[in-house]
Steps between C-alpha positions, in 0.01 A plus 500: 500500500471729202257786472292307245480197730392718789236664284373158387484382862307814601256457210451132585439589866255772393313249281478253791371771733240604243383140457484452875304823536246385239458168682442683827240726336321194361506328840375816666207525259411137563511552877282810470245303297501220759465754780199662330341159442542410869355836606191434286464151644532638853233764431265230369568280802441784745172594330383138516600476865321825582188379320513168685531679833202723423269209408287367786611168639249229402604239753476532874811613683717240662548529871827427673332209678408341168850532358660354811240230560767232517609459860835383629345217703380313189556125493742501206788738435493405131141615467479799258376832626130545428334823399124501541246743360230653712152377403245762398 
């Protein structure tokens, strides 16, 4: 391989590396933007969750007995589990 051919190969390789580097920078910027977007969405979600937890519960609490009101000795195994609400 002549000196000129080697120089051309090195320049071509350098150009490919530069192009690859630019693509990586572009991808990195896109990932940073996505990351920032997800952080904002998470902050909004956490604020909404905190607000929901601070609000008083309007309905009456469910007791464990109400949730598990379906007993194992029911007449039909295909019968769906029932959840009943406590009357006021």
